[in-house]
DSSP file (Angstrom, degrees, kcal/mol; ACC not computed):
  #  RESIDUE AA STRUCTURE BP1 BP2  ACC     N-H-->O    O-->H-N    N-H-->O    O-->H-N    TCO  KAPPA ALPHA  PHI   PSI    X-CA   Y-CA   Z-CA
    1    1 A M              0   0    0      0, 0.0     2,-0.4     0, 0.0     0, 0.0   0.000 360.0 360.0 360.0 134.8   85.3  -48.1   70.7
    2    2 A V        -     0   0    0      1,-0.1     2,-0.5     0, 0.0     0, 0.0  -0.618 360.0-125.0 -79.7 131.0   84.5  -44.5   69.8
    3    3 A E        -     0   0    0     -2,-0.4     2,-0.4    30,-0.0    30,-0.1  -0.644  22.9-149.0 -77.7 125.7   82.0  -42.8   72.0
    4    4 A R  E     -a   33   0A   0     28,-0.6    30,-2.1    -2,-0.5     2,-0.4  -0.793  12.6-154.6 -97.6 139.8   79.2  -41.4   69.9
    5    5 A K  E     -a   34   0A   0     -2,-0.4     2,-0.7    28,-0.2    30,-0.2  -0.911  17.0-150.2-120.2 139.8   77.5  -38.2   71.2
    6    6 A L  E     -a   35   0A   0     28,-2.7    30,-2.6    -2,-0.4     2,-0.4  -0.940  29.4-139.1 -99.5 113.5   74.1  -36.7   70.7
    7    7 A I  E     -aB  36  58A   0     51,-2.8    51,-1.8    -2,-0.7     2,-0.7  -0.607  13.4-160.0 -80.1 129.8   74.7  -33.0   71.0
    8    8 A F  E     -aB  37  57A   0     28,-2.5    30,-2.6    -2,-0.4     2,-0.5  -0.886   4.2-155.3-116.1  97.9   71.9  -31.3   73.0
    9    9 A Y  E     +aB  38  56A   0     47,-2.9    47,-1.6    -2,-0.7     2,-0.2  -0.633  38.7 134.4 -77.4 123.4   71.8  -27.6   72.3
   10   10 A T  E     -a   39   0A   0     28,-2.6    30,-2.9    -2,-0.5    31,-0.4  -0.767  38.8-141.6-150.1-174.7   70.3  -25.9   75.3
   11   11 A T    >   -     0   0    0     28,-0.2     3,-1.4    -2,-0.2     6,-0.1  -0.968  41.4 -71.0-158.5 163.0   70.6  -23.0   77.7
   12   12 A L  T 3  S+     0   0    0     -2,-0.3     3,-0.1     1,-0.3     0, 0.0  -0.268 115.6  14.3 -57.8 132.4   70.2  -22.3   81.4
   13   13 A G  T 3  S+     0   0    0      1,-0.2     2,-1.0     2,-0.1    -1,-0.3   0.651  79.6 153.5  80.0  16.2   66.5  -22.2   82.5
   14   14 A C    <>  -     0   0    0     -3,-1.4     4,-0.9     1,-0.2     3,-0.3  -0.683  21.6-175.6 -83.0 103.2   65.1  -23.8   79.4
   15   15 A S  H  > S+     0   0    0     -2,-1.0     4,-1.2     1,-0.2     3,-0.4   0.847  83.2  56.8 -69.7 -32.9   61.9  -25.6   80.5
   16   16 A L  H  > S+     0   0    0      1,-0.2     4,-2.2     2,-0.2    -1,-0.2   0.815  98.5  62.9 -66.3 -28.5   61.3  -27.1   77.1
   17   17 A C  H  > S+     0   0    0     -3,-0.3     4,-1.9     1,-0.2    -1,-0.2   0.872  99.6  52.9 -64.5 -36.6   64.7  -28.7   77.3
   18   18 A E  H  X S+     0   0    0     -4,-0.9     4,-0.9    -3,-0.4    -1,-0.2   0.890 109.3  49.2 -65.3 -38.7   63.6  -30.7   80.4
   19   19 A K  H  X S+     0   0    0     -4,-1.2     4,-0.8     1,-0.2     3,-0.4   0.886 109.2  52.9 -65.9 -38.7   60.6  -32.0   78.4
   20   20 A A  H >X S+     0   0    0     -4,-2.2     4,-1.9     1,-0.2     3,-0.9   0.875  99.7  61.9 -65.5 -37.1   62.8  -32.9   75.5
   21   21 A K  H 3X S+     0   0    0     -4,-1.9     4,-2.9     1,-0.3    -1,-0.2   0.846  96.2  60.2 -59.1 -33.9   65.1  -35.0   77.7
   22   22 A V  H 3< S+     0   0    0     -4,-0.9    -1,-0.3    -3,-0.4    -2,-0.2   0.855 110.1  42.2 -61.2 -34.9   62.1  -37.3   78.5
   23   23 A E  H << S+     0   0    0     -3,-0.9     4,-0.3    -4,-0.8    -2,-0.2   0.810 118.4  46.3 -78.8 -32.1   61.9  -38.1   74.8
   24   24 A I  H >X S+     0   0    0     -4,-1.9     3,-1.9     1,-0.1     4,-0.9   0.917  95.6  69.6 -79.1 -46.8   65.7  -38.4   74.4
   25   25 A W  H >X S+     0   0    0     -4,-2.9     3,-1.1     1,-0.3     4,-0.7   0.830  95.4  52.9 -48.7 -47.8   66.8  -40.5   77.4
   26   26 A P  H 3> S+     0   0    0      0, 0.0     4,-0.7     0, 0.0    -1,-0.3   0.767 109.4  51.2 -63.2 -21.8   65.2  -43.9   76.2
   27   27 A L  H <> S+     0   0    0     -3,-1.9     4,-2.1    -4,-0.3    -2,-0.2   0.645  90.1  77.1 -90.3 -14.7   67.0  -43.6   72.8
   28   28 A L  H <<>S+     0   0    0     -3,-1.1     5,-3.1    -4,-0.9     4,-0.4   0.934 100.3  40.9 -61.4 -45.9   70.5  -43.0   74.1
   29   29 A E  H ><5S+     0   0    0     -4,-0.7     3,-0.9     3,-0.2    -1,-0.2   0.911 110.7  57.9 -68.8 -41.5   71.0  -46.6   75.1
   30   30 A K  H 3<5S+     0   0    0     -4,-0.7    -1,-0.2     1,-0.3    -2,-0.2   0.897 119.4  30.2 -54.6 -42.3   69.3  -47.9   71.9
   31   31 A Y  T 3<5S-     0   0    0     -4,-2.1    -1,-0.3     2,-0.1    -2,-0.2   0.321 109.7-119.5-101.4   6.9   71.8  -46.0   69.7
   32   32 A Q  T < 5 +     0   0    0     -3,-0.9   -28,-0.6    -4,-0.4     2,-0.3   0.944  61.7 151.8  52.9  54.6   74.7  -46.2   72.2
   33   33 A L  E   < -a    4   0A   0     -5,-3.1     2,-0.4    -6,-0.2   -28,-0.2  -0.812  42.0-143.1-113.9 153.2   74.9  -42.5   72.5
   34   34 A T  E     -a    5   0A   0    -30,-2.1   -28,-2.7    -2,-0.3     2,-0.5  -0.950  26.0-122.0-110.3 136.6   76.0  -40.1   75.3
   35   35 A L  E     -a    6   0A   0     -2,-0.4   -28,-0.2   -30,-0.2   -30,-0.0  -0.676  26.1-169.1 -80.9 126.1   74.2  -36.9   75.7
   36   36 A Q  E     -a    7   0A   0    -30,-2.6   -28,-2.5    -2,-0.5     2,-0.1  -0.890  10.4-150.3-118.2  99.1   76.5  -33.8   75.4
   37   37 A P  E     -a    8   0A   0      0, 0.0     2,-0.4     0, 0.0   -28,-0.2  -0.454  11.4-169.9 -68.6 138.9   74.8  -30.6   76.5
   38   38 A V  E     -a    9   0A   0    -30,-2.6   -28,-2.6    -2,-0.1     2,-0.6  -0.983  17.5-139.1-130.4 119.4   76.0  -27.4   74.7
   39   39 A D  E >   -a   10   0A   0     -2,-0.4     3,-1.5   -30,-0.2   -28,-0.2  -0.683   6.9-158.3 -80.7 116.3   74.9  -24.1   76.1
   40   40 A I  G >  S+     0   0    0    -30,-2.9     3,-1.7    -2,-0.6     7,-0.5   0.726  86.2  73.1 -69.3 -19.8   74.1  -21.8   73.1
   41   41 A A  G 3  S+     0   0    0    -31,-0.4    -1,-0.3     1,-0.3   -30,-0.1   0.738  91.2  59.2 -64.9 -20.9   74.6  -18.7   75.3
   42   42 A D  G <  S+     0   0    0     -3,-1.5     2,-0.4     1,-0.2    -1,-0.3   0.478 104.7  53.8 -84.6  -2.4   78.3  -19.4   75.2
   43   43 A D    <>  -     0   0    0     -3,-1.7     4,-2.4     1,-0.1     5,-0.2  -0.959  64.5-155.9-141.3 117.0   78.5  -19.2   71.4
   44   44 A E  H  > S+     0   0    0     -2,-0.4     4,-2.2     1,-0.2     5,-0.2   0.884  97.4  50.5 -59.7 -41.8   77.3  -16.3   69.3
   45   45 A Q  H  > S+     0   0    0      1,-0.2     4,-2.5     2,-0.2    -1,-0.2   0.927 112.0  46.8 -64.5 -44.5   76.8  -18.4   66.1
   46   46 A L  H  > S+     0   0    0      1,-0.2     4,-3.1     2,-0.2     5,-0.3   0.880 110.0  54.1 -65.5 -37.0   74.8  -21.1   68.0
   47   47 A S  H  X S+     0   0    0     -4,-2.4     4,-1.6    -7,-0.5    -1,-0.2   0.909 111.3  45.7 -61.7 -42.3   72.7  -18.3   69.7
   48   48 A R  H  < S+     0   0    0     -4,-2.2     4,-0.2    -5,-0.2    -2,-0.2   0.924 118.7  42.0 -64.8 -44.3   71.8  -16.9   66.2
   49   49 A L  H  < S+     0   0    0     -4,-2.5    -2,-0.2     1,-0.2     3,-0.2   0.913 132.6  17.0 -70.1 -44.1   71.1  -20.3   64.8
   50   50 A F  H >X S+     0   0    0     -4,-3.1     3,-1.6    -5,-0.2     4,-1.1   0.344  85.1 112.1-117.6   5.6   69.1  -21.9   67.6
   51   51 A G  T 3< S+     0   0    0     -4,-1.6    -1,-0.1    -5,-0.3    -3,-0.1   0.793  91.9  32.4 -53.6 -33.4   68.0  -19.0   69.9
   52   52 A W  T 34 S+     0   0    0     -4,-0.2    -1,-0.3    -3,-0.2    -2,-0.1   0.371 121.1  49.3-104.4   3.2   64.3  -19.4   69.0
   53   53 A S  T <4 S+     0   0    0     -3,-1.6    15,-1.0    14,-0.0    -2,-0.2   0.371  81.0 165.7-127.4   5.6   64.3  -23.2   68.5
   54   54 A I     <  +     0   0    0     -4,-1.1     2,-0.1    13,-0.1   -44,-0.1  -0.384  49.4  63.7 -68.4 149.8   66.0  -24.8   71.5
   55   55 A P  S    S+     0   0    0      0, 0.0    13,-2.1     0, 0.0     2,-0.4   0.469  72.8 165.4 -76.0 150.6   66.1  -27.5   72.5
   56   56 A V  E     -BC   9  67A   0    -47,-1.6   -47,-2.9    11,-0.2     2,-0.3  -0.990  19.1-157.9-133.6 139.5   67.9  -28.8   69.4
   57   57 A V  E     +BC   8  66A   0      9,-2.5     9,-2.7    -2,-0.4     2,-0.3  -0.900  19.1 157.8-118.7 151.9   69.7  -32.2   69.0
   58   58 A G  E     -BC   7  65A   0    -51,-1.8   -51,-2.8    -2,-0.3     7,-0.1  -0.964  44.0-127.7-159.3 172.6   72.4  -33.1   66.5
   59   59 A L  S    S-     0   0    0      5,-0.6   -54,-0.2    -2,-0.3     3,-0.1   0.189  78.2 -71.5-114.1  13.4   75.2  -35.5   65.7
   60   60 A G  S    S+     0   0    0      1,-0.2     2,-0.8     4,-0.2     5,-0.1   0.237 104.7 106.6 118.5 -13.4   77.9  -32.9   65.0
   61   61 A V    >   -     0   0    0      3,-0.4     3,-2.2     1,-0.1    -2,-0.3  -0.876  56.5-156.3 -99.5 108.8   76.8  -31.5   61.6
   62   62 A I  T 3  S+     0   0    0     -2,-0.8     3,-0.1     1,-0.3    -1,-0.1   0.730  91.0  54.2 -61.3 -24.2   75.4  -28.0   62.4
   63   63 A E  T 3  S+     0   0    0      1,-0.2     2,-0.5    -3,-0.1    -1,-0.3   0.540 103.1  61.2 -86.1  -6.3   73.2  -28.0   59.2
   64   64 A D  S <  S+     0   0    0     -3,-2.2    -5,-0.6     2,-0.0    -3,-0.4  -0.792  73.8 130.6-125.7  87.9   71.6  -31.3   60.1
   65   65 A V  E     -C   58   0A   0     -2,-0.5     2,-0.5    -3,-0.1    -7,-0.2  -0.844  51.5-126.4-132.9 167.0   69.7  -31.0   63.4
   66   66 A L  E     -C   57   0A   0     -9,-2.7    -9,-2.5    -2,-0.3     2,-0.3  -0.982  27.9-154.7-118.7 121.3   66.3  -31.8   64.8
   67   67 A C  E     -C   56   0A   0     -2,-0.5   -11,-0.2   -11,-0.2   -13,-0.1  -0.671  29.7 -68.5 -98.2 149.3   64.5  -28.9   66.5
   68   68 A W  S    S+     0   0    0    -13,-2.1     2,-0.1   -15,-1.0    -1,-0.1  -0.468 100.6  63.7 -66.9 143.3   61.9  -29.0   69.2
   69   69 A P  S    S+     0   0    0      0, 0.0     2,-0.3     0, 0.0    -2,-0.1   0.368  72.0 140.2 -88.4 139.6   59.1  -30.0   69.3
   70   70 A F        -     0   0    0     -4,-0.1     2,-0.2    -2,-0.1   -47,-0.1  -0.996  40.6-138.1-142.0 144.8   59.8  -33.6   68.5
   71   71 A A     >  -     0   0    0     -2,-0.3     4,-2.3     1,-0.1     3,-0.3  -0.562  35.1-104.1 -92.7 163.2   58.3  -36.8   69.9
   72   72 A R  H  > S+     0   0    0      1,-0.2     4,-2.7     2,-0.2     5,-0.2   0.877 122.3  55.1 -54.3 -39.8   60.4  -39.9   70.7
   73   73 A E  H  > S+     0   0    0      2,-0.2     4,-2.3     1,-0.2    -1,-0.2   0.890 107.6  48.8 -64.2 -39.6   59.2  -41.6   67.5
   74   74 A E  H  > S+     0   0    0     -3,-0.3     4,-2.6     2,-0.2    -1,-0.2   0.921 113.2  46.7 -65.4 -43.5   60.4  -38.6   65.4
   75   75 A L  H  X S+     0   0    0     -4,-2.3     4,-2.8     2,-0.2     5,-0.2   0.903 110.7  52.9 -64.8 -41.0   63.8  -38.6   67.1
   76   76 A D  H  X S+     0   0    0     -4,-2.7     4,-2.6    -5,-0.2    -2,-0.2   0.930 111.8  45.5 -59.0 -46.7   64.0  -42.4   66.7
   77   77 A H  H  X S+     0   0    0     -4,-2.3     4,-1.6     2,-0.2    -2,-0.2   0.920 112.5  51.1 -62.6 -45.0   63.4  -42.1   63.0
   78   78 A W  H  X S+     0   0    0     -4,-2.6     4,-0.7     1,-0.2    -2,-0.2   0.923 113.9  44.3 -59.4 -46.7   65.8  -39.1   62.6
   79   79 A L  H >X S+     0   0    0     -4,-2.8     4,-2.0     1,-0.2     3,-1.0   0.901 108.8  56.3 -66.0 -41.2   68.6  -41.1   64.4
   80   80 A S  H 3< S+     0   0    0     -4,-2.6    -1,-0.2     1,-0.3    -2,-0.2   0.822 105.4  52.7 -63.9 -29.9   67.9  -44.3   62.5
   81   81 A E  H 3< S+     0   0    0     -4,-1.6    -1,-0.3     1,-0.2    -2,-0.2   0.708 117.7  37.3 -74.6 -19.5   68.4  -42.5   59.2
   82   82 A R  H <<        0   0    0     -3,-1.0    -2,-0.2    -4,-0.7    -1,-0.2   0.620 360.0 360.0-109.6 -16.3   71.8  -41.1   60.4
   83   83 A L     <        0   0    0     -4,-2.0    -3,-0.2    -5,-0.1    -2,-0.1   0.430 360.0 360.0-113.5 360.0   73.4  -43.9   62.4
C-alpha cells in the first residue's frame, strides 16, 4: 500500500501552525494520511509562495493547497474532493 502524505508547509516558531495541527490531526486517520512537515525556510520558492500564509497544507500539487485559517470542516471538505 502506498503511503499518502498531507504536506504541512510550516517554519520554526510558527504559533499558527500549532493551532492548525489541532484541526488536522483528527482527519489524518480518516483519510489514511501521514503528516509530512516541510520547512519553507529551506526553499526559496516555498518562502515566496507561502511566506505570508503558513500554515499551508497540500497533497503534492503546489498550485492546489489550503491556506490558514481553516476549520476542520473546511479541511475535511477540501480533502474529500481530492481523495
